[in-house]
MOPAC internal coordinates of N, CA, C and O (Angstrom, degrees):
PM7 1SCF
backbone

  N    0.0000 0     0.00 0     0.00 0    0    0    0
  C    1.4600 1     0.00 0     0.00 0    1    0    0
  C    1.5153 1   107.67 1     0.00 0    2    1    0
  O    1.2310 1   119.28 1   -51.96 1    3    2    1
  N    1.2874 1   118.98 1   128.04 1    3    2    1
  C    1.4720 1   123.38 1   178.93 1    5    3    2
  C    1.5337 1   109.45 1   -74.87 1    6    5    3
  O    1.2310 1   120.77 1   -36.50 1    7    6    5
  N    1.3056 1   116.14 1   143.50 1    7    6    5
  C    1.4618 1   119.99 1   178.31 1    9    7    6
  C    1.5262 1   110.23 1   -63.75 1   10    9    7
  O    1.2310 1   120.32 1   -35.78 1   11   10    9
  N    1.2865 1   117.00 1   144.22 1   11   10    9
  C    1.4697 1   122.57 1   178.74 1   13   11   10
  C    1.5454 1   109.19 1   -76.76 1   14   13   11
  O    1.2310 1   121.18 1   -46.47 1   15   14   13
  N    1.3093 1   115.36 1   133.53 1   15   14   13
  C    1.4257 1   118.93 1   177.86 1   17   15   14
  C    1.5530 1   109.10 1   -67.84 1   18   17   15
  O    1.2310 1   121.27 1   -35.75 1   19   18   17
  N    1.3205 1   115.17 1   144.25 1   19   18   17
  C    1.4864 1   121.46 1  -178.72 1   21   19   18
  C    1.5270 1   109.96 1   -55.97 1   22   21   19
  O    1.2310 1   121.35 1   134.59 1   23   22   21
  N    1.3416 1   115.03 1   -45.41 1   23   22   21
  C    1.4638 1   120.55 1  -177.58 1   25   23   22
  C    1.5315 1   111.21 1   -56.45 1   26   25   23
  O    1.2310 1   120.74 1   136.10 1   27   26   25
  N    1.3407 1   116.19 1   -43.90 1   27   26   25
  C    1.4443 1   120.25 1  -178.62 1   29   27   26
  C    1.5387 1   110.63 1   -65.26 1   30   29   27
  O    1.2310 1   121.57 1   136.35 1   31   30   29
  N    1.3590 1   114.60 1   -43.65 1   31   30   29
  C    1.4660 1   118.14 1   178.39 1   33   31   30
  C    1.5212 1   111.74 1   -62.67 1   34   33   31
  O    1.2310 1   120.53 1   134.24 1   35   34   33
  N    1.3568 1   116.58 1   -45.76 1   35   34   33
  C    1.4592 1   121.03 1  -179.81 1   37   35   34
  C    1.5189 1   111.25 1   -61.88 1   38   37   35
  O    1.2310 1   120.46 1   136.71 1   39   38   37
  N    1.3310 1   116.73 1   -43.29 1   39   38   37
  C    1.4567 1   120.53 1   179.07 1   41   39   38
  C    1.5408 1   111.78 1   -60.65 1   42   41   39
  O    1.2310 1   120.60 1   145.16 1   43   42   41
  N    1.3314 1   116.46 1   -34.84 1   43   42   41
  C    1.4464 1   121.11 1  -179.00 1   45   43   42
  C    1.5023 1   111.61 1   -76.17 1   46   45   43
  O    1.2310 1   119.26 1   147.61 1   47   46   45
  N    1.3558 1   119.01 1   -32.39 1   47   46   45
  C    1.4338 1   122.84 1  -172.85 1   49   47   46
  C    1.5176 1   116.11 1   -99.94 1   50   49   47
  O    1.2310 1   119.83 1   151.64 1   51   50   49
  N    1.2580 1   117.93 1   -28.36 1   51   50   49
  C    1.4542 1   121.85 1  -170.44 1   53   51   50
  C    1.5647 1   109.01 1  -105.69 1   54   53   51
  O    1.2310 1   121.38 1   -63.59 1   55   54   53
  N    1.3307 1   114.96 1   116.41 1   55   54   53
  C    1.4504 1   118.52 1  -179.23 1   57   55   54
  C    1.5433 1   113.49 1  -109.64 1   58   57   55
  O    1.2310 1   122.16 1   162.22 1   59   58   57
  N    1.3264 1   113.47 1   -17.78 1   59   58   57
  C    1.4900 1   118.05 1  -179.37 1   61   59   58
  C    1.5547 1   109.73 1   -74.35 1   62   61   59
  O    1.2310 1   120.95 1   -62.09 1   63   62   61
  N    1.3381 1   115.79 1   117.91 1   63   62   61
  C    1.5004 1   119.19 1  -178.05 1   65   63   62
  C    1.5138 1   112.88 1   -58.30 1   66   65   63
  O    1.2310 1   119.63 1   144.00 1   67   66   65
  N    1.3303 1   118.31 1   -36.00 1   67   66   65
  C    1.5144 1   119.26 1  -179.50 1   69   67   66
  C    1.5347 1   108.70 1   -66.17 1   70   69   67
  O    1.2310 1   120.55 1   136.10 1   71   70   69
  N    1.3041 1   116.55 1   -43.90 1   71   70   69
  C    1.4898 1   118.88 1   179.32 1   73   71   70
  C    1.5174 1   110.69 1   -64.85 1   74   73   71
  O    1.2310 1   120.25 1   138.69 1   75   74   73
  N    1.2959 1   117.13 1   -41.31 1   75   74   73
  C    1.4489 1   121.04 1   176.70 1   77   75   74
  C    1.5225 1   112.86 1   -57.96 1   78   77   75
  O    1.2310 1   121.13 1   139.99 1   79   78   77
  N    1.3063 1   115.45 1   -40.01 1   79   78   77
  C    1.4998 1   121.60 1   179.05 1   81   79   78
  C    1.5536 1   109.12 1   -66.78 1   82   81   79
  O    1.2310 1   120.62 1   137.62 1   83   82   81
  N    1.3185 1   116.41 1   -42.38 1   83   82   81
  C    1.4380 1   119.55 1  -179.06 1   85   83   82
  C    1.5398 1   110.87 1   -66.76 1   86   85   83
  O    1.2310 1   120.52 1   140.26 1   87   86   85
  N    1.3354 1   116.61 1   -39.74 1   87   86   85
  C    1.4542 1   119.57 1   174.20 1   89   87   86
  C    1.5214 1   111.50 1   -62.20 1   90   89   87
  O    1.2310 1   119.67 1   137.08 1   91   90   89
  N    1.2967 1   118.23 1   -42.92 1   91   90   89
  C    1.4654 1   123.04 1   178.93 1   93   91   90
  C    1.5180 1   109.86 1   -59.82 1   94   93   91
  O    1.2310 1   119.44 1   137.45 1   95   94   93
  N    1.3372 1   118.67 1   -42.55 1   95   94   93
  C    1.4583 1   122.37 1   179.10 1   97   95   94
  C    1.4571 1   110.72 1   -66.03 1   98   97   95
  O    1.2310 1   119.69 1   137.17 1   99   98   97
  N    1.3660 1   118.19 1   -42.83 1   99   98   97
  C    1.4729 1   122.07 1   179.03 1  101   99   98
  C    1.5243 1   110.82 1   -62.19 1  102  101   99
  O    1.2310 1   119.86 1   138.61 1  103  102  101
  N    1.3131 1   117.88 1   -41.39 1  103  102  101
  C    1.4474 1   122.44 1   179.05 1  105  103  102
  C    1.5688 1   110.57 1   -62.81 1  106  105  103
  O    1.2310 1   120.64 1   141.70 1  107  106  105
  N    1.3037 1   116.38 1   -38.30 1  107  106  105
  C    1.4698 1   119.98 1   179.06 1  109  107  106
  C    1.5221 1   108.48 1   -65.07 1  110  109  107
  O    1.2310 1   119.85 1   135.55 1  111  110  109
  N    1.2906 1   117.90 1   -44.45 1  111  110  109
  C    1.4860 1   123.70 1   178.11 1  113  111  110
  C    1.4859 1   108.85 1   -61.31 1  114  113  111
  O    1.2310 1   118.57 1   131.35 1  115  114  113
  N    1.3272 1   120.34 1   -48.65 1  115  114  113
  C    1.4258 1   124.07 1  -175.58 1  117  115  114
  C    1.5291 1   112.07 1   -64.67 1  118  117  115
  O    1.2310 1   120.53 1   148.14 1  119  118  117
  N    1.3181 1   116.60 1   -31.86 1  119  118  117
  C    1.4830 1   119.48 1   178.63 1  121  119  118
  C    1.5126 1   113.14 1   -68.74 1  122  121  119
  O    1.2310 1   121.14 1   149.09 1  123  122  121
  N    1.3150 1   115.42 1   -30.91 1  123  122  121
  C    1.4954 1   119.78 1  -178.86 1  125  123  122
  C    1.5050 1   114.26 1   -95.02 1  126  125  123
  O    1.2310 1   119.78 1   166.88 1  127  126  125
  N    1.3216 1   118.03 1   -13.12 1  127  126  125
  C    1.4933 1   121.64 1  -175.73 1  129  127  126
  C    1.4793 1   110.08 1   -86.86 1  130  129  127
  O    1.2310 1   121.90 1   -20.10 1  131  130  129
  N    1.3249 1   113.97 1   159.90 1  131  130  129
  C    1.4539 1   121.66 1   173.23 1  133  131  130
  C    1.5287 1   108.38 1   -67.94 1  134  133  131
  O    1.2310 1   119.60 1   -26.70 1  135  134  133
  N    1.3203 1   118.37 1   153.30 1  135  134  133
  C    1.4389 1   122.03 1  -177.89 1  137  135  134
  C    1.5712 1   110.42 1   -59.67 1  138  137  135
  O    1.2310 1   120.03 1   144.92 1  139  138  137
  N    1.2955 1   117.54 1   -35.08 1  139  138  137
  C    1.4632 1   119.73 1  -176.09 1  141  139  138
  C    1.5156 1   115.66 1   -86.64 1  142  141  139
  O    1.2310 1   120.57 1   176.66 1  143  142  141
  N    1.3303 1   116.52 1    -3.34 1  143  142  141
  C    1.4702 1   120.92 1  -178.21 1  145  143  142
  C    1.5853 1   108.88 1   -73.70 1  146  145  143
  O    1.2310 1   123.25 1   -36.34 1  147  146  145
  N    1.2943 1   111.37 1   143.66 1  147  146  145
  C    1.4616 1   118.65 1   175.67 1  149  147  146
  C    1.5260 1   109.76 1  -120.00 1  150  149  147
  O    1.2310 1   120.26 1   -31.39 1  151  150  149
  N    1.3131 1   117.10 1   148.61 1  151  150  149
  C    1.4412 1   120.97 1   175.69 1  153  151  150
  C    1.5017 1   111.47 1  -119.72 1  154  153  151
  O    1.2310 1   121.51 1     0.64 1  155  154  153
  N    1.2955 1   114.72 1  -179.36 1  155  154  153
  C    1.4724 1   120.26 1   178.23 1  157  155  154
  C    1.4980 1   109.15 1   -72.72 1  158  157  155
  O    1.2310 1   119.54 1   -36.12 1  159  158  157
  N    1.3310 1   118.49 1   143.88 1  159  158  157
  C    1.4768 1   120.65 1   174.82 1  161  159  158
  C    1.5282 1   111.31 1   -63.94 1  162  161  159
  O    1.2310 1   120.72 1   -30.17 1  163  162  161
  N    1.2802 1   116.23 1   149.83 1  163  162  161
  C    1.4878 1   121.20 1   176.81 1  165  163  162
  C    1.5067 1   108.52 1  -100.42 1  166  165  163
  O    1.2310 1   120.25 1   -65.72 1  167  166  165
  N    1.3600 1   117.14 1   114.28 1  167  166  165
  C    1.4522 1   119.30 1   179.68 1  169  167  166
  C    1.5121 1   113.55 1   -57.05 1  170  169  167
  O    1.2310 1   120.17 1   146.07 1  171  170  169
  N    1.3829 1   117.29 1   -33.93 1  171  170  169
  C    1.4669 1   121.46 1  -179.94 1  173  171  170
  C    1.5162 1   109.51 1   -66.87 1  174  173  171
  O    1.2310 1   119.88 1   131.10 1  175  174  173
  N    1.3262 1   117.84 1   -48.90 1  175  174  173
  C    1.4338 1   120.77 1   178.82 1  177  175  174
  C    1.5441 1   111.55 1   -63.48 1  178  177  175
  O    1.2310 1   121.03 1   136.08 1  179  178  177
  N    1.3067 1   115.63 1   -43.92 1  179  178  177
  C    1.4734 1   118.35 1   179.47 1  181  179  178
  C    1.5048 1   111.38 1   -62.12 1  182  181  179
  O    1.2310 1   118.10 1   143.54 1  183  182  181
  N    1.3020 1   121.23 1   -36.46 1  183  182  181
  C    1.4506 1   125.11 1   176.79 1  185  183  182
  C    1.5248 1   111.24 1   -66.05 1  186  185  183
  O    1.2310 1   120.89 1   138.59 1  187  186  185
  N    1.3145 1   115.91 1   -41.41 1  187  186  185
  C    1.4738 1   120.12 1   178.55 1  189  187  186
  C    1.5398 1   108.78 1   -63.40 1  190  189  187
  O    1.2310 1   120.01 1   133.69 1  191  190  189
  N    1.3190 1   117.58 1   -46.31 1  191  190  189
  C    1.4727 1   121.01 1   178.92 1  193  191  190
  C    1.5082 1   110.97 1   -60.10 1  194  193  191
  O    1.2310 1   119.75 1   135.04 1  195  194  193
  N    1.3019 1   118.09 1   -44.96 1  195  194  193
  C    1.4644 1   123.37 1   179.48 1  197  195  194
  C    1.4831 1   111.04 1   -60.29 1  198  197  195
  O    1.2310 1   120.04 1   136.17 1  199  198  197
  N    1.3344 1   117.53 1   -43.83 1  199  198  197
  C    1.4501 1   122.75 1   179.82 1  201  199  198
  C    1.5629 1   111.83 1   -64.69 1  202  201  199
  O    1.2310 1   121.10 1   138.98 1  203  202  201
  N    1.2944 1   115.49 1   -41.02 1  203  202  201
  C    1.4461 1   123.07 1   179.41 1  205  203  202
  C    1.5339 1   109.49 1   -65.23 1  206  205  203
  O    1.2310 1   120.71 1   135.53 1  207  206  205
  N    1.3413 1   116.24 1   -44.47 1  207  206  205
  C    1.4656 1   119.28 1   179.11 1  209  207  206
  C    1.5006 1   111.56 1   -63.16 1  210  209  207
  O    1.2310 1   120.41 1   140.10 1  211  210  209
  N    1.3349 1   116.82 1   -39.90 1  211  210  209
  C    1.4578 1   119.53 1   177.84 1  213  211  210
  C    1.5362 1   112.14 1   -66.30 1  214  213  211
  O    1.2310 1   120.86 1   141.59 1  215  214  213
  N    1.3266 1   115.97 1   -38.41 1  215  214  213
  C    1.4636 1   121.67 1   179.54 1  217  215  214
  C    1.5078 1   107.72 1   -66.06 1  218  217  215
  O    1.2310 1   119.52 1   135.07 1  219  218  217
  N    1.3331 1   118.52 1   -44.93 1  219  218  217
  C    1.4603 1   121.63 1  -178.29 1  221  219  218
  C    1.5540 1   111.50 1   -66.12 1  222  221  219
  O    1.2310 1   120.60 1   142.27 1  223  222  221
  N    1.3063 1   116.46 1   -37.73 1  223  222  221
  C    1.4496 1   120.87 1  -178.49 1  225  223  222
  C    1.5412 1   110.95 1   -68.17 1  226  225  223
  O    1.2310 1   121.11 1   153.04 1  227  226  225
  N    1.3343 1   115.49 1   -26.96 1  227  226  225
  C    1.4803 1   119.44 1  -178.83 1  229  227  226
  C    1.5327 1   111.56 1   -80.69 1  230  229  227
  O    1.2310 1   119.71 1   164.27 1  231  230  229
  N    1.2565 1   118.15 1   -15.73 1  231  230  229
  C    1.4947 1   120.87 1   177.04 1  233  231  230
  C    1.5233 1   109.08 1   -98.22 1  234  233  231
  O    1.2310 1   121.56 1   -41.44 1  235  234  233
  N    1.3163 1   114.61 1   138.56 1  235  234  233
  C    1.4538 1   116.80 1   179.80 1  237  235  234
  C    1.5074 1   109.51 1   -95.72 1  238  237  235
  O    1.2310 1   121.08 1   -42.48 1  239  238  237
  N    1.3558 1   115.53 1   137.52 1  239  238  237
  C    1.4869 1   118.63 1   179.26 1  241  239  238
  C    1.5103 1   108.44 1   -68.63 1  242  241  239
  O    1.2310 1   122.03 1   -19.87 1  243  242  241
  N    1.3226 1   113.72 1   160.13 1  243  242  241
  C    1.4811 1   116.69 1   177.95 1  245  243  242
  C    1.5483 1   107.46 1   -60.09 1  246  245  243
  O    1.2310 1   120.60 1   -52.81 1  247  246  245
  N    1.2936 1   116.45 1   127.19 1  247  246  245
  C    1.4577 1   119.15 1  -175.96 1  249  247  246
  C    1.5426 1   111.72 1   -91.50 1  250  249  247
  O    1.2310 1   123.54 1   -15.05 1  251  250  249
  N    1.2826 1   110.81 1   164.95 1  251  250  249
  C    1.4697 1   118.40 1   175.86 1  253  251  250
  C    1.5185 1   110.37 1  -106.51 1  254  253  251
  O    1.2310 1   120.82 1  -169.47 1  255  254  253
  N    1.3210 1   116.03 1    10.53 1  255  254  253
  C    1.5033 1   120.17 1  -177.91 1  257  255  254
  C    1.5043 1   108.61 1   -56.38 1  258  257  255
  O    1.2310 1   121.36 1   -48.55 1  259  258  257
  N    1.3049 1   115.01 1   131.45 1  259  258  257
  C    1.4550 1   121.14 1   176.83 1  261  259  258
  C    1.5314 1   115.94 1    81.20 1  262  261  259
  O    1.2310 1   120.69 1   176.74 1  263  262  261
  N    1.3396 1   116.29 1    -3.26 1  263  262  261
  C    1.4347 1   118.90 1  -179.06 1  265  263  262
  C    1.5820 1   108.28 1   -75.99 1  266  265  263
  O    1.2310 1   120.79 1   -45.28 1  267  266  265
  N    1.2993 1   116.09 1   134.72 1  267  266  265
  C    1.4515 1   120.87 1  -179.59 1  269  267  266
  C    1.5501 1   107.95 1   -96.34 1  270  269  267
  O    1.2310 1   122.42 1   -71.16 1  271  270  269
  N    1.3489 1   112.97 1   108.84 1  271  270  269
  C    1.4736 1   117.74 1  -179.41 1  273  271  270
  C    1.5444 1   111.65 1   -93.32 1  274  273  271
  O    1.2310 1   120.19 1  -172.90 1  275  274  273
  N    1.3275 1   117.25 1     7.10 1  275  274  273
  C    1.5032 1   118.71 1  -179.44 1  277  275  274
  C    1.5277 1   113.74 1   -57.32 1  278  277  275
  O    1.2310 1   120.93 1   143.66 1  279  278  277
  N    1.2813 1   115.82 1   -36.34 1  279  278  277
  C    1.4958 1   119.92 1   177.53 1  281  279  278
  C    1.4859 1   111.48 1   -62.32 1  282  281  279
  O    1.2310 1   121.37 1   134.28 1  283  282  281
  N    1.3381 1   114.98 1   -45.72 1  283  282  281
  C    1.5015 1   118.54 1   179.18 1  285  283  282
  C    1.5453 1   109.85 1   -68.26 1  286  285  283
  O    1.2310 1   120.68 1   142.14 1  287  286  285
  N    1.2973 1   116.30 1   -37.86 1  287  286  285
  C    1.4868 1   119.50 1   177.71 1  289  287  286
  C    1.4730 1   110.39 1   -61.50 1  290  289  287
  O    1.2310 1   119.39 1   134.66 1  291  290  289
  N    1.3377 1   118.77 1   -45.34 1  291  290  289
  C    1.4581 1   122.88 1   178.77 1  293  291  290
  C    1.5267 1   111.05 1   -62.92 1  294  293  291
  O    1.2310 1   120.03 1   137.49 1  295  294  293
  N    1.3378 1   117.54 1   -42.51 1  295  294  293
  C    1.4770 1   119.61 1   179.72 1  297  295  294
  C    1.5233 1   109.45 1   -62.80 1  298  297  295
  O    1.2310 1   119.16 1   137.59 1  299  298  297
  N    1.3604 1   119.20 1   -42.41 1  299  298  297
  C    1.4253 1   121.69 1   179.89 1  301  299  298
  C    1.5188 1   109.26 1   -62.36 1  302  301  299
  O    1.2310 1   119.88 1   132.89 1  303  302  301
  N    1.3205 1   117.84 1   -47.11 1  303  302  301
  C    1.4393 1   121.63 1  -178.39 1  305  303  302
  C    1.5500 1   111.33 1   -61.18 1  306  305  303
  O    1.2310 1   120.44 1   133.14 1  307  306  305
  N    1.3460 1   116.76 1   -46.86 1  307  306  305
  C    1.4721 1   119.88 1   178.76 1  309  307  306
  C    1.4982 1   111.12 1   -62.08 1  310  309  307
  O    1.2310 1   119.48 1   140.22 1  311  310  309
  N    1.3294 1   118.60 1   -39.78 1  311  310  309
  C    1.4608 1   121.72 1  -179.99 1  313  311  310
  C    1.5300 1   110.32 1   -64.82 1  314  313  311
  O    1.2310 1   120.79 1   133.47 1  315  314  313
  N    1.3507 1   116.09 1   -46.53 1  315  314  313
  C    1.4968 1   118.62 1   177.62 1  317  315  314
  C    1.4985 1   112.92 1   -60.42 1  318  317  315
  O    1.2310 1   120.35 1   136.18 1  319  318  317
  N    1.3687 1   116.93 1   -43.82 1  319  318  317
  C    1.4215 1   121.44 1  -179.07 1  321  319  318
  C    1.5170 1   110.52 1   -66.23 1  322  321  319
  O    1.2310 1   119.63 1   141.65 1  323  322  321
  N    1.2912 1   118.30 1   -38.35 1  323  322  321
  C    1.4734 1   123.87 1  -179.53 1  325  323  322
  C    1.5234 1   109.10 1   -66.33 1  326  325  323
  O    1.2310 1   120.55 1   135.87 1  327  326  325
  N    1.3531 1   116.55 1   -44.13 1  327  326  325
  C    1.4554 1   119.96 1  -179.36 1  329  327  326
  C    1.5416 1   110.74 1   -73.24 1  330  329  327
  O    1.2310 1   119.19 1   160.16 1  331  330  329
  N    1.2828 1   119.15 1   -19.84 1  331  330  329
  C    1.4538 1   122.35 1  -178.16 1  333  331  330
  C    1.5526 1   109.49 1   -90.58 1  334  333  331
  O    1.2310 1   118.84 1   170.75 1  335  334  333
  N    1.3312 1   119.82 1    -9.25 1  335  334  333
  C    1.4557 1   121.92 1  -179.99 1  337  335  334
  C    1.5290 1   109.13 1   -69.97 1  338  337  335
  O    1.2310 1   121.78 1   -31.15 1  339  338  337
  N    1.3669 1   114.20 1   148.85 1  339  338  337
  C    1.5007 1   118.55 1   177.88 1  341  339  338
  C    1.5239 1   110.92 1   -53.96 1  342  341  339
  O    1.2310 1   121.63 1   -40.21 1  343  342  341
  N    1.3238 1   114.48 1   139.79 1  343  342  341
  C    1.4854 1   119.11 1   173.82 1  345  343  342
  C    1.5095 1   113.48 1    80.15 1  346  345  343
  O    1.2310 1   118.92 1  -174.73 1  347  346  345
  N    1.3525 1   119.67 1     5.27 1  347  346  345
  C    1.4946 1   118.96 1   180.00 1  349  347  346
  C    1.4966 1   112.26 1  -112.93 1  350  349  347
  O    1.2310 1   119.78 1  -165.61 1  351  350  349
  N    1.2866 1   118.02 1    14.39 1  351  350  349
  C    1.4835 1   122.46 1  -178.51 1  353  351  350
  C    1.5137 1   114.78 1   -78.98 1  354  353  351
  O    1.2310 1   120.10 1   168.59 1  355  354  353
  N    1.2821 1   117.41 1   -11.41 1  355  354  353
  C    1.4808 1   119.93 1  -178.85 1  357  355  354
  C    1.5001 1   111.32 1   -84.19 1  358  357  355
  O    1.2310 1   120.59 1   -37.69 1  359  358  357
  N    1.2722 1   116.48 1   142.31 1  359  358  357
  C    1.4690 1   122.63 1   176.82 1  361  359  358
  C    1.5013 1   109.49 1   -99.39 1  362  361  359
  O    1.2310 1   119.19 1   -50.40 1  363  362  361
  N    1.2890 1   119.16 1   129.60 1  363  362  361
  C    1.4895 1   118.14 1   177.49 1  365  363  362
  C    1.5193 1   108.58 1  -112.90 1  366  365  363
  O    1.2310 1   121.17 1   -31.51 1  367  366  365
  N    1.3671 1   115.36 1   148.49 1  367  366  365
  C    1.4854 1   117.81 1  -176.31 1  369  367  366
  C    1.4780 1   112.42 1   -69.06 1  370  369  367
  O    1.2310 1   120.10 1   180.00 1  371  370  369

């Protein structure tokens, strides 16, 4: 999977025009700065990040509670044992 471009991600997540402008300005600065240069933190960007982190922490990821993995465990074990059997070490196209 190819990495998502920052611009695509920002366009999908950031709807506030003022924040989008600040991000655009920061990107312009970062493109012309040396890699090791640091700038002042942006309170607007920091607030957005903090809000997003709080929002994401309040949502629970899809859980695996109650999922029976015994079928996958058995498949893995059978595959390993089959590949470990004499005469099965060759790969065919």
